[in-house]
Steps between C-alpha positions, in 0.01 A plus 500: 500500500714281276645598164240272337212717622408820321463812707242654266188310392171579323172529688151543360314795653175476306367441151770621261714638782838356596779635722858406575530387863827541691518196730767656722321826583141386442429789264302470176593742223534538123134459396440333164193405297646163394674218683763493225581867549528458876716189453741692277533766771550234770766326289682831446483585873628151595791530255592843638478371857725199421753727328505729805556201734789368288702824511 
């Protein structure tokens, strides 16, 4: 995985159901009713993961 790729992405799980997918572990979590809400969570998780890697 390069630094250009995001570890966390958004997947649709049904009508009005989105989850944040962890590409490293293969686990879907953080359910959300909107893509925008799930994307905000994914962005926050990616930022936290990058900060942890840069320590």
